[in-house]
Wavefront OBJ file of the C-alpha trace (Angstrom):
o trace
v 34.378 62.232 100.680
v 31.549 63.862 98.687
v 31.017 63.247 95.017
v 32.677 66.426 93.629
v 35.739 65.723 95.783
v 35.978 62.145 94.545
v 35.765 63.280 90.930
v 38.601 65.809 91.443
v 40.817 63.239 93.193
v 40.216 60.697 90.425
v 41.087 63.238 87.735
v 44.340 64.148 89.490
v 45.391 60.481 89.711
v 44.781 60.022 86.008
v 46.876 63.064 85.148
v 49.732 61.805 87.368
v 49.616 58.315 85.782
v 49.681 59.737 82.276
v 52.556 62.201 82.925
v 55.841 61.132 81.326
v 59.004 60.874 83.408
v 61.295 63.913 83.013
v 63.830 63.628 80.247
v 67.455 63.068 81.399
v 68.607 66.479 80.143
v 65.694 68.234 81.827
v 66.376 66.346 85.053
v 70.098 67.273 84.910
v 69.212 70.906 84.251
v 66.876 70.864 87.251
v 69.614 69.402 89.487
v 72.158 72.015 88.235
v 69.699 74.811 88.915
v 69.060 73.413 92.380
v 72.817 73.353 93.101
v 73.178 76.959 91.898
v 70.341 78.051 94.140
v 71.911 76.164 97.065
v 75.344 77.747 96.499
v 73.736 81.161 96.181
v 72.085 80.703 99.570
v 75.428 79.626 101.109
v 77.266 82.615 99.602
v 74.587 85.001 100.819
v 74.760 83.489 104.301
v 78.575 83.877 104.311
v 78.311 87.555 103.367
v 75.768 88.149 106.130
v 77.998 86.316 108.646
v 81.070 88.335 107.607
v 79.131 91.566 107.997
v 77.998 90.482 111.447
v 81.606 89.718 112.457
v 82.777 93.118 111.189
v 80.074 94.890 113.174
v 80.944 92.875 116.278
v 84.656 93.761 116.020
v 83.868 97.435 115.456
v 81.603 97.390 118.491
v 84.308 95.735 120.577
v 86.907 98.323 119.571
v 84.611 101.224 120.349
v 83.782 99.698 123.727
v 87.367 98.977 124.791
v 88.679 102.374 123.705
v 86.229 104.102 126.049
v 86.270 107.796 126.889
v 89.476 109.749 127.363
v 92.632 110.198 125.352
v 92.974 108.039 122.219
v 95.368 105.148 122.577
v 95.727 105.443 126.331
v 94.380 103.721 129.413
v 94.806 104.166 133.125
v 96.149 101.646 135.551
v 95.987 101.370 139.300
v 98.624 103.008 141.466
v 98.464 106.428 139.785
v 99.814 105.619 136.351
v 98.804 106.159 132.756
v 100.231 104.240 129.812
v 99.746 104.097 126.070
v 98.205 100.992 124.546
v 100.951 98.619 123.305
v 101.679 99.291 119.663
v 99.445 102.329 119.550
v 100.867 105.329 117.647
v 98.766 107.713 119.711
v 100.729 109.519 122.462
v 99.493 110.176 125.983
v 98.803 113.904 126.180
v 99.902 115.713 129.326
v 97.419 118.106 130.858
v 100.281 120.523 131.663
v 103.315 120.728 129.330
v 106.710 120.222 130.978
v 109.723 122.345 130.038
v 113.389 121.454 130.466
v 115.354 124.730 130.264
v 119.074 125.285 130.781
v 119.909 127.394 133.837
v 121.936 130.598 133.277
v 122.166 131.498 136.968
v 120.085 131.465 140.146
v 119.559 134.626 142.190
v 118.326 134.989 145.766
v 115.566 137.433 144.897
v 111.991 136.565 144.089
v 110.931 137.256 140.501
v 107.850 137.008 138.344
v 107.495 134.271 135.763
v 108.679 135.337 132.335
v 110.244 134.106 129.136
v 113.773 134.086 130.576
v 113.160 133.617 134.293
v 111.012 131.640 136.698
v 110.444 131.687 140.464
v 112.760 129.119 142.037
v 111.954 126.299 144.404
v 113.163 128.323 147.403
v 110.744 130.994 148.712
v 113.073 133.829 147.691
v 114.905 132.720 144.554
v 114.790 133.232 140.828
v 116.014 130.864 138.136
v 117.316 132.687 135.065
v 117.225 130.728 131.821
v 119.439 130.668 128.727
v 116.627 129.822 126.317
v 118.114 126.422 125.449
v 115.793 123.559 126.181
v 112.727 121.627 125.121
v 109.040 121.259 125.934
v 107.160 117.965 126.082
v 103.411 117.823 125.682
v 103.000 114.050 125.498
v 104.699 110.935 126.826
v 104.622 107.200 126.255
v 103.831 106.602 129.938
v 103.699 108.396 133.285
v 103.628 107.110 136.847
v 103.487 108.864 140.205
v 105.217 107.264 143.180
v 106.037 108.209 146.750
v 109.706 108.906 147.538
v 111.600 110.326 150.476
v 110.485 113.907 151.010
v 107.481 113.856 148.686
v 106.383 112.399 145.355
v 108.077 111.692 142.057
v 106.717 111.692 138.518
v 108.348 109.064 136.313
v 108.059 109.684 132.586
v 108.897 107.569 129.583
v 109.362 109.902 126.642
v 108.328 109.323 123.056
v 111.033 108.274 120.613
v 111.275 111.747 119.096
v 111.497 113.510 122.476
v 113.978 110.905 123.716
v 116.414 111.889 120.966
v 116.067 115.606 121.744
v 116.395 114.969 125.488
v 119.538 112.905 124.932
v 121.089 115.703 122.845
v 120.166 118.334 125.458
v 121.585 116.380 128.394
v 124.705 115.496 126.404
v 125.346 119.203 125.832
v 124.758 120.155 129.481
v 126.801 117.287 130.945
v 130.080 118.823 129.756
v 129.480 122.286 131.268
v 130.298 123.857 134.638
v 127.666 124.738 137.247
v 125.131 126.231 136.929
v 125.124 125.806 133.136
v 125.030 122.043 133.588
v 121.644 122.364 135.305
v 118.238 122.403 133.707
v 115.103 123.793 135.280
v 112.090 121.521 135.186
v 109.132 123.860 134.722
v 105.420 123.038 134.845
v 102.420 125.176 135.650
v 104.477 128.385 135.790
v 106.908 127.233 138.475
v 110.227 125.469 138.752
v 109.796 121.998 140.197
v 113.506 121.201 140.367
v 116.813 122.272 138.825
v 119.037 119.178 138.816
v 122.604 119.058 137.532
v 123.258 116.770 134.565
v 126.183 114.499 135.337
v 125.985 112.406 132.169
v 123.808 112.168 129.046
v 120.387 110.628 129.587
v 119.798 108.395 126.581
v 117.245 105.881 127.867
v 114.297 108.212 127.233
v 113.220 108.293 130.873
v 112.980 111.224 133.261
v 112.167 111.271 136.976
v 110.822 114.601 138.242
v 110.818 115.315 141.960
v 109.726 118.388 143.913
v 106.080 117.437 144.480
v 104.960 117.781 148.088
v 101.753 115.818 147.430
v 100.475 113.221 144.997
v 97.792 115.691 143.893
v 100.448 118.072 142.536
v 101.985 115.355 140.386
v 98.606 114.031 139.282
v 97.549 117.464 138.005
v 100.504 117.569 135.614
v 99.265 114.434 133.846
v 95.500 114.349 134.375
v 94.650 117.923 135.322
v 93.032 116.799 138.566
v 93.957 114.921 141.714
v 93.137 111.212 141.733
l 1 2 3 4 5 6 7 8 9 10 11 12 13 14 15 16 17 18 19 20 21 22 23 24 25 26 27 28 29 30 31 32 33 34 35 36 37 38 39 40 41 42 43 44 45 46 47 48 49 50 51 52 53 54 55 56 57 58 59 60 61 62 63 64 65 66 67 68 69 70 71 72 73 74 75 76 77 78 79 80 81 82 83 84 85 86 87 88 89 90 91 92 93 94 95 96 97 98 99 100 101 102 103 104 105 106 107 108 109 110 111 112 113 114 115 116 117 118 119 120 121 122 123 124 125 126 127 128 129 130 131 132 133 134 135 136 137 138 139 140 141 142 143 144 145 146 147 148 149 150 151 152 153 154 155 156 157 158 159 160 161 162 163 164 165 166 167 168 169 170 171 172 173 174 175 176 177 178 179 180 181 182 183 184 185 186 187 188 189 190 191 192 193 194 195 196 197 198 199 200 201 202 203 204 205 206 207 208 209 210 211 212 213 214 215 216 217 218 219 220 221 222 223
């Protein structure tokens, strides 16, 4: 070491030897300040971690929801269901009407407020105006049955109550007033007779000659 460096080192040693030990109160104050700084760092780290968790959960929710209708997801086998516990309904692409039948004629007619072309090539279903329209369901599933395809619906709680009241009223009437026309896309899919009230909130709609026809009611396109 050169001479100026030795002089500086010697001076520093003398200062260190002459320095008094910290007073107890000063030492305690230093330790308390150190603890406060340490706790502050921990608290700050916890806030940052909580923010990171919140962002991660928000990202997960936005990823799992995906595109499409809120609160709904598709399953294999041609079905669509609402997420469990989700208040969001599954919107139908084409609303479905259940209208009481007044009478059925053997002449073709144009679709109107009180009449619809029947399922037979030359028939017309006249309506009383009593009925209901559903635009959303809790779940929908298409399945193959004898003679074609069937659309199974599970109605929302509100629509289930209305459907139960409608079928209860029709069940006590004589034909054809005990029938309701199932209408979708401007045509009658079926006009079944109601033998007893339907209170379970489920409806099975037949009259589809292909799966694509049933799919379009729910999704608007064949799957």
